[in-house]
HTML snippet that shows the backbone in 3Dmol.js (N, CA, C, O; Angstrom):
<script src="https://3Dmol.org/build/3Dmol-min.js"></script>
<div id="view" style="width:600px;height:400px;position:relative"></div>
<script>
const pdb = `
ATOM      1  N   MET A   1      -2.976  -3.899 -35.622  1.00  0.00           N
ATOM      2  CA  MET A   1      -3.200  -4.502 -34.210  1.00  0.00           C
ATOM      3  C   MET A   1      -3.174  -6.010 -34.353  1.00  0.00           C
ATOM      4  O   MET A   1      -3.567  -6.604 -35.357  1.00  0.00           O
ATOM      5  N   ALA A   2      -2.670  -6.591 -33.244  1.00  0.00           N
ATOM      6  CA  ALA A   2      -2.513  -8.015 -33.168  1.00  0.00           C
ATOM      7  C   ALA A   2      -3.830  -8.705 -33.106  1.00  0.00           C
ATOM      8  O   ALA A   2      -4.665  -8.195 -32.360  1.00  0.00           O
ATOM      9  N   VAL A   3      -4.146  -9.739 -33.740  1.00  0.00           N
ATOM     10  CA  VAL A   3      -5.350 -10.344 -33.662  1.00  0.00           C
ATOM     11  C   VAL A   3      -5.120 -11.882 -33.436  1.00  0.00           C
ATOM     12  O   VAL A   3      -4.456 -12.507 -34.263  1.00  0.00           O
ATOM     13  N   PRO A   4      -5.624 -12.471 -32.398  1.00  0.00           N
ATOM     14  CA  PRO A   4      -5.241 -13.818 -32.062  1.00  0.00           C
ATOM     15  C   PRO A   4      -5.857 -14.818 -33.187  1.00  0.00           C
ATOM     16  O   PRO A   4      -6.966 -14.615 -33.681  1.00  0.00           O
ATOM     17  N   LYS A   5      -5.134 -15.779 -33.499  1.00  0.00           N
ATOM     18  CA  LYS A   5      -5.610 -16.839 -34.512  1.00  0.00           C
ATOM     19  C   LYS A   5      -6.599 -17.826 -33.898  1.00  0.00           C
ATOM     20  O   LYS A   5      -7.389 -18.476 -34.583  1.00  0.00           O
ATOM     21  N   ARG A   6      -6.508 -17.904 -32.508  1.00  0.00           N
ATOM     22  CA  ARG A   6      -7.392 -18.851 -31.991  1.00  0.00           C
ATOM     23  C   ARG A   6      -7.915 -18.410 -30.580  1.00  0.00           C
ATOM     24  O   ARG A   6      -7.274 -17.617 -29.891  1.00  0.00           O
ATOM     25  N   LYS A   7      -9.045 -18.927 -30.200  1.00  0.00           N
ATOM     26  CA  LYS A   7      -9.682 -18.433 -28.971  1.00  0.00           C
ATOM     27  C   LYS A   7      -8.818 -19.004 -27.720  1.00  0.00           C
ATOM     28  O   LYS A   7      -8.423 -20.168 -27.646  1.00  0.00           O
ATOM     29  N   MET A   8      -8.606 -18.068 -26.820  1.00  0.00           N
ATOM     30  CA  MET A   8      -7.821 -18.472 -25.589  1.00  0.00           C
ATOM     31  C   MET A   8      -8.751 -18.925 -24.596  1.00  0.00           C
ATOM     32  O   MET A   8      -9.776 -18.297 -24.331  1.00  0.00           O
ATOM     33  N   SER A   9      -8.415 -20.018 -24.029  1.00  0.00           N
ATOM     34  CA  SER A   9      -9.176 -20.665 -23.016  1.00  0.00           C
ATOM     35  C   SER A   9      -9.341 -19.731 -21.784  1.00  0.00           C
ATOM     36  O   SER A   9      -8.574 -18.811 -21.500  1.00  0.00           O
ATOM     37  N   ARG A  10     -10.518 -20.120 -21.052  1.00  0.00           N
ATOM     38  CA  ARG A  10     -10.760 -19.345 -19.807  1.00  0.00           C
ATOM     39  C   ARG A  10      -9.580 -19.604 -18.958  1.00  0.00           C
ATOM     40  O   ARG A  10      -9.038 -18.664 -18.376  1.00  0.00           O
ATOM     41  N   SER A  11      -9.154 -20.789 -18.850  1.00  0.00           N
ATOM     42  CA  SER A  11      -8.040 -21.034 -17.751  1.00  0.00           C
ATOM     43  C   SER A  11      -6.878 -20.296 -18.091  1.00  0.00           C
ATOM     44  O   SER A  11      -6.290 -19.693 -17.193  1.00  0.00           O
ATOM     45  N   ASN A  12      -6.392 -20.250 -19.459  1.00  0.00           N
ATOM     46  CA  ASN A  12      -5.244 -19.530 -19.687  1.00  0.00           C
ATOM     47  C   ASN A  12      -5.400 -18.015 -19.457  1.00  0.00           C
ATOM     48  O   ASN A  12      -4.517 -17.318 -18.957  1.00  0.00           O
ATOM     49  N   THR A  13      -6.573 -17.577 -19.857  1.00  0.00           N
ATOM     50  CA  THR A  13      -6.887 -16.110 -19.575  1.00  0.00           C
ATOM     51  C   THR A  13      -6.759 -15.880 -18.143  1.00  0.00           C
ATOM     52  O   THR A  13      -6.076 -14.903 -17.835  1.00  0.00           O
ATOM     53  N   ARG A  14      -7.240 -16.531 -17.254  1.00  0.00           N
ATOM     54  CA  ARG A  14      -7.258 -16.268 -15.833  1.00  0.00           C
ATOM     55  C   ARG A  14      -5.804 -16.500 -15.292  1.00  0.00           C
ATOM     56  O   ARG A  14      -5.367 -15.837 -14.351  1.00  0.00           O
ATOM     57  N   HIS A  15      -5.169 -17.350 -15.847  1.00  0.00           N
ATOM     58  CA  HIS A  15      -3.791 -17.482 -15.381  1.00  0.00           C
ATOM     59  C   HIS A  15      -2.881 -16.308 -15.839  1.00  0.00           C
ATOM     60  O   HIS A  15      -2.016 -15.842 -15.097  1.00  0.00           O
ATOM     61  N   ARG A  16      -3.100 -15.889 -16.998  1.00  0.00           N
ATOM     62  CA  ARG A  16      -2.267 -14.597 -17.472  1.00  0.00           C
ATOM     63  C   ARG A  16      -2.788 -13.401 -16.512  1.00  0.00           C
ATOM     64  O   ARG A  16      -1.968 -12.635 -16.005  1.00  0.00           O
ATOM     65  N   ARG A  17      -3.994 -13.282 -16.309  1.00  0.00           N
ATOM     66  CA  ARG A  17      -4.488 -12.009 -15.605  1.00  0.00           C
ATOM     67  C   ARG A  17      -4.060 -12.070 -14.122  1.00  0.00           C
ATOM     68  O   ARG A  17      -3.965 -11.046 -13.445  1.00  0.00           O
ATOM     69  N   ALA A  18      -3.802 -13.320 -13.637  1.00  0.00           N
ATOM     70  CA  ALA A  18      -3.503 -13.397 -12.141  1.00  0.00           C
ATOM     71  C   ALA A  18      -2.146 -12.985 -11.900  1.00  0.00           C
ATOM     72  O   ALA A  18      -1.805 -12.747 -10.742  1.00  0.00           O
ATOM     73  N   GLN A  19      -1.224 -12.856 -12.974  1.00  0.00           N
ATOM     74  CA  GLN A  19      -0.032 -12.373 -12.774  1.00  0.00           C
ATOM     75  C   GLN A  19       0.235 -10.854 -12.402  1.00  0.00           C
ATOM     76  O   GLN A  19       1.190 -10.430 -11.750  1.00  0.00           O
ATOM     77  N   TRP A  20      -0.704 -10.193 -12.899  1.00  0.00           N
ATOM     78  CA  TRP A  20      -0.633  -8.760 -12.837  1.00  0.00           C
ATOM     79  C   TRP A  20      -0.713  -8.303 -11.256  1.00  0.00           C
ATOM     80  O   TRP A  20      -1.542  -8.841 -10.522  1.00  0.00           O
ATOM     81  N   LYS A  21       0.069  -7.416 -10.824  1.00  0.00           N
ATOM     82  CA  LYS A  21       0.113  -7.045  -9.437  1.00  0.00           C
ATOM     83  C   LYS A  21       0.167  -5.535  -9.420  1.00  0.00           C
ATOM     84  O   LYS A  21       0.935  -4.923 -10.163  1.00  0.00           O
ATOM     85  N   ALA A  22      -0.695  -4.902  -8.525  1.00  0.00           N
ATOM     86  CA  ALA A  22      -0.568  -3.395  -8.271  1.00  0.00           C
ATOM     87  C   ALA A  22       0.570  -3.111  -7.406  1.00  0.00           C
ATOM     88  O   ALA A  22       0.795  -3.852  -6.449  1.00  0.00           O
ATOM     89  N   SER A  23       1.365  -2.028  -7.677  1.00  0.00           N
ATOM     90  CA  SER A  23       2.426  -1.721  -6.828  1.00  0.00           C
ATOM     91  C   SER A  23       2.190  -0.337  -6.182  1.00  0.00           C
ATOM     92  O   SER A  23       1.771   0.590  -6.874  1.00  0.00           O
ATOM     93  N   PRO A  24       2.464  -0.174  -4.798  1.00  0.00           N
ATOM     94  CA  PRO A  24       2.162   0.919  -4.143  1.00  0.00           C
ATOM     95  C   PRO A  24       2.959   2.135  -4.830  1.00  0.00           C
ATOM     96  O   PRO A  24       4.024   1.902  -5.403  1.00  0.00           O
ATOM     97  N   PRO A  25       2.440   3.408  -4.766  1.00  0.00           N
ATOM     98  CA  PRO A  25       3.218   4.639  -5.336  1.00  0.00           C
ATOM     99  C   PRO A  25       4.432   4.790  -4.621  1.00  0.00           C
ATOM    100  O   PRO A  25       4.558   4.461  -3.441  1.00  0.00           O
ATOM    101  N   ALA A  26       5.415   5.330  -5.388  1.00  0.00           N
ATOM    102  CA  ALA A  26       6.594   5.659  -4.729  1.00  0.00           C
ATOM    103  C   ALA A  26       6.418   7.092  -3.984  1.00  0.00           C
ATOM    104  O   ALA A  26       5.971   8.078  -4.569  1.00  0.00           O
ATOM    105  N   LEU A  27       6.775   7.089  -2.790  1.00  0.00           N
ATOM    106  CA  LEU A  27       6.586   8.320  -2.149  1.00  0.00           C
ATOM    107  C   LEU A  27       7.890   9.190  -1.900  1.00  0.00           C
ATOM    108  O   LEU A  27       8.965   8.639  -1.665  1.00  0.00           O
ATOM    109  N   VAL A  28       7.773  10.403  -1.953  1.00  0.00           N
ATOM    110  CA  VAL A  28       8.875  11.380  -1.900  1.00  0.00           C
ATOM    111  C   VAL A  28       8.715  12.364  -0.747  1.00  0.00           C
ATOM    112  O   VAL A  28       7.593  12.823  -0.538  1.00  0.00           O
ATOM    113  N   PRO A  29       9.599  12.674  -0.088  1.00  0.00           N
ATOM    114  CA  PRO A  29       9.418  13.605   1.053  1.00  0.00           C
ATOM    115  C   PRO A  29       9.403  15.089   0.568  1.00  0.00           C
ATOM    116  O   PRO A  29      10.199  15.469  -0.290  1.00  0.00           O
ATOM    117  N   ILE A  30       8.426  15.967   1.171  1.00  0.00           N
ATOM    118  CA  ILE A  30       8.359  17.315   0.735  1.00  0.00           C
ATOM    119  C   ILE A  30       7.973  18.024   2.078  1.00  0.00           C
ATOM    120  O   ILE A  30       7.297  17.509   2.969  1.00  0.00           O
ATOM    121  N   ALA A  31       8.467  19.194   2.086  1.00  0.00           N
ATOM    122  CA  ALA A  31       8.298  20.200   3.296  1.00  0.00           C
ATOM    123  C   ALA A  31       7.183  21.073   3.010  1.00  0.00           C
ATOM    124  O   ALA A  31       7.270  21.853   2.062  1.00  0.00           O
ATOM    125  N   VAL A  32       6.085  21.024   3.768  1.00  0.00           N
ATOM    126  CA  VAL A  32       4.922  21.985   3.622  1.00  0.00           C
ATOM    127  C   VAL A  32       4.850  22.625   5.086  1.00  0.00           C
ATOM    128  O   VAL A  32       4.710  21.956   6.110  1.00  0.00           O
ATOM    129  N   ASP A  33       4.960  23.929   5.040  1.00  0.00           N
ATOM    130  CA  ASP A  33       4.841  24.806   6.295  1.00  0.00           C
ATOM    131  C   ASP A  33       5.749  24.168   7.437  1.00  0.00           C
ATOM    132  O   ASP A  33       5.354  23.992   8.590  1.00  0.00           O
ATOM    133  N   GLY A  34       7.042  23.838   6.959  1.00  0.00           N
ATOM    134  CA  GLY A  34       7.964  23.471   7.999  1.00  0.00           C
ATOM    135  C   GLY A  34       7.857  21.988   8.469  1.00  0.00           C
ATOM    136  O   GLY A  34       8.642  21.547   9.308  1.00  0.00           O
ATOM    137  N   SER A  35       6.894  21.244   7.928  1.00  0.00           N
ATOM    138  CA  SER A  35       6.728  19.835   8.272  1.00  0.00           C
ATOM    139  C   SER A  35       6.947  18.953   7.007  1.00  0.00           C
ATOM    140  O   SER A  35       6.610  19.309   5.878  1.00  0.00           O
ATOM    141  N   VAL A  36       7.556  17.744   7.310  1.00  0.00           N
ATOM    142  CA  VAL A  36       7.935  16.936   6.104  1.00  0.00           C
ATOM    143  C   VAL A  36       6.869  15.793   5.996  1.00  0.00           C
ATOM    144  O   VAL A  36       6.482  15.132   6.960  1.00  0.00           O
ATOM    145  N   TYR A  37       6.464  15.648   4.771  1.00  0.00           N
ATOM    146  CA  TYR A  37       5.327  14.634   4.475  1.00  0.00           C
ATOM    147  C   TYR A  37       5.733  13.836   3.269  1.00  0.00           C
ATOM    148  O   TYR A  37       6.323  14.359   2.324  1.00  0.00           O
ATOM    149  N   GLN A  38       5.406  12.549   3.311  1.00  0.00           N
ATOM    150  CA  GLN A  38       5.805  11.627   2.302  1.00  0.00           C
ATOM    151  C   GLN A  38       4.526  11.535   1.401  1.00  0.00           C
ATOM    152  O   GLN A  38       3.488  11.054   1.857  1.00  0.00           O
ATOM    153  N   VAL A  39       4.617  12.024   0.059  1.00  0.00           N
ATOM    154  CA  VAL A  39       3.536  11.985  -0.694  1.00  0.00           C
ATOM    155  C   VAL A  39       3.999  11.497  -2.069  1.00  0.00           C
ATOM    156  O   VAL A  39       5.182  11.546  -2.406  1.00  0.00           O
ATOM    157  N   PRO A  40       2.909  10.969  -2.938  1.00  0.00           N
ATOM    158  CA  PRO A  40       3.344  10.366  -4.255  1.00  0.00           C
ATOM    159  C   PRO A  40       3.885  11.545  -5.106  1.00  0.00           C
ATOM    160  O   PRO A  40       3.470  12.700  -5.009  1.00  0.00           O
ATOM    161  N   ARG A  41       4.873  11.118  -5.965  1.00  0.00           N
ATOM    162  CA  ARG A  41       5.585  12.122  -6.740  1.00  0.00           C
ATOM    163  C   ARG A  41       4.684  13.010  -7.621  1.00  0.00           C
ATOM    164  O   ARG A  41       4.993  14.182  -7.837  1.00  0.00           O
ATOM    165  N   ARG A  42       3.517  12.423  -8.153  1.00  0.00           N
ATOM    166  CA  ARG A  42       2.697  12.982  -9.012  1.00  0.00           C
ATOM    167  C   ARG A  42       1.821  14.026  -8.483  1.00  0.00           C
ATOM    168  O   ARG A  42       1.174  14.764  -9.226  1.00  0.00           O
ATOM    169  N   LEU A  43       1.789  14.106  -7.094  1.00  0.00           N
ATOM    170  CA  LEU A  43       0.951  15.017  -6.453  1.00  0.00           C
ATOM    171  C   LEU A  43       1.848  16.099  -5.552  1.00  0.00           C
ATOM    172  O   LEU A  43       1.342  16.778  -4.658  1.00  0.00           O
ATOM    173  N   VAL A  44       3.127  16.150  -5.889  1.00  0.00           N
ATOM    174  CA  VAL A  44       3.849  17.111  -5.097  1.00  0.00           C
ATOM    175  C   VAL A  44       3.607  18.544  -5.415  1.00  0.00           C
ATOM    176  O   VAL A  44       3.593  19.365  -4.498  1.00  0.00           O
ATOM    177  N   LYS A  45       3.414  18.904  -6.665  1.00  0.00           N
ATOM    178  CA  LYS A  45       2.883  20.256  -6.956  1.00  0.00           C
ATOM    179  C   LYS A  45       1.654  20.662  -6.404  1.00  0.00           C
ATOM    180  O   LYS A  45       1.524  21.833  -6.045  1.00  0.00           O
ATOM    181  N   ALA A  46       0.650  19.780  -6.276  1.00  0.00           N
ATOM    182  CA  ALA A  46      -0.641  19.971  -5.732  1.00  0.00           C
ATOM    183  C   ALA A  46      -0.553  20.287  -4.259  1.00  0.00           C
ATOM    184  O   ALA A  46      -1.289  21.133  -3.752  1.00  0.00           O
ATOM    185  N   TYR A  47       0.414  19.558  -3.519  1.00  0.00           N
ATOM    186  CA  TYR A  47       0.641  19.770  -2.090  1.00  0.00           C
ATOM    187  C   TYR A  47       1.193  21.183  -1.944  1.00  0.00           C
ATOM    188  O   TYR A  47       0.679  21.996  -1.176  1.00  0.00           O
ATOM    189  N   GLN A  48       2.340  21.475  -2.766  1.00  0.00           N
ATOM    190  CA  GLN A  48       2.957  22.780  -2.568  1.00  0.00           C
ATOM    191  C   GLN A  48       2.146  23.950  -2.773  1.00  0.00           C
ATOM    192  O   GLN A  48       2.253  24.984  -2.114  1.00  0.00           O
ATOM    193  N   ARG A  49       1.227  23.725  -3.833  1.00  0.00           N
ATOM    194  CA  ARG A  49       0.319  25.004  -4.142  1.00  0.00           C
ATOM    195  C   ARG A  49      -0.820  25.033  -3.162  1.00  0.00           C
ATOM    196  O   ARG A  49      -1.564  26.014  -3.156  1.00  0.00           O
ATOM    197  N   GLY A  50      -1.001  24.098  -2.386  1.00  0.00           N
ATOM    198  CA  GLY A  50      -2.103  24.129  -1.347  1.00  0.00           C
ATOM    199  C   GLY A  50      -3.428  23.592  -1.848  1.00  0.00           C
ATOM    200  O   GLY A  50      -4.456  23.833  -1.216  1.00  0.00           O
ATOM    201  N   LEU A  51      -3.442  22.919  -2.892  1.00  0.00           N
ATOM    202  CA  LEU A  51      -4.571  22.358  -3.412  1.00  0.00           C
ATOM    203  C   LEU A  51      -4.980  21.096  -2.688  1.00  0.00           C
ATOM    204  O   LEU A  51      -6.177  20.818  -2.611  1.00  0.00           O
ATOM    205  N   LEU A  52      -4.131  20.378  -2.196  1.00  0.00           N
ATOM    206  CA  LEU A  52      -4.397  19.272  -1.316  1.00  0.00           C
ATOM    207  C   LEU A  52      -3.858  19.543   0.226  1.00  0.00           C
ATOM    208  O   LEU A  52      -2.777  20.093   0.433  1.00  0.00           O
ATOM    209  N   ALA A  53      -4.629  19.149   1.153  1.00  0.00           N
ATOM    210  CA  ALA A  53      -4.099  19.254   2.503  1.00  0.00           C
ATOM    211  C   ALA A  53      -3.375  18.083   2.935  1.00  0.00           C
ATOM    212  O   ALA A  53      -3.920  16.986   2.810  1.00  0.00           O
ATOM    213  N   PRO A  54      -2.150  18.178   3.458  1.00  0.00           N
ATOM    214  CA  PRO A  54      -1.336  16.960   3.929  1.00  0.00           C
ATOM    215  C   PRO A  54      -1.937  16.370   5.129  1.00  0.00           C
ATOM    216  O   PRO A  54      -2.308  17.061   6.078  1.00  0.00           O
ATOM    217  N   GLU A  55      -2.040  15.032   5.086  1.00  0.00           N
ATOM    218  CA  GLU A  55      -2.502  14.248   6.174  1.00  0.00           C
ATOM    219  C   GLU A  55      -1.582  13.953   7.395  1.00  0.00           C
ATOM    220  O   GLU A  55      -0.440  13.541   7.190  1.00  0.00           O
ATOM    221  N   GLY A  56      -1.974  14.122   8.470  1.00  0.00           N
ATOM    222  CA  GLY A  56      -1.090  13.567   9.597  1.00  0.00           C
ATOM    223  C   GLY A  56      -0.569  14.726  10.500  1.00  0.00           C
ATOM    224  O   GLY A  56       0.159  14.480  11.462  1.00  0.00           O
TER     225      GLY A  56
END
`;
const viewer = $3Dmol.createViewer("view");
viewer.addModel(pdb, "pdb");
viewer.setStyle({}, {cartoon: {color: "spectrum"}});
viewer.zoomTo();
viewer.render();
</script>
């Protein structure tokens, strides 16, 4: 495991963390009961099996 040789300053730490950005999930169209819904790819099987109710 990498171990830093020196302590990183608070300013550098915060500047590094500020670069991280969350991205919205990629939505894919699925058909449930004849209606088309946009859902995240990882939840497609749950919607098809009826474990989650589509909104809208």
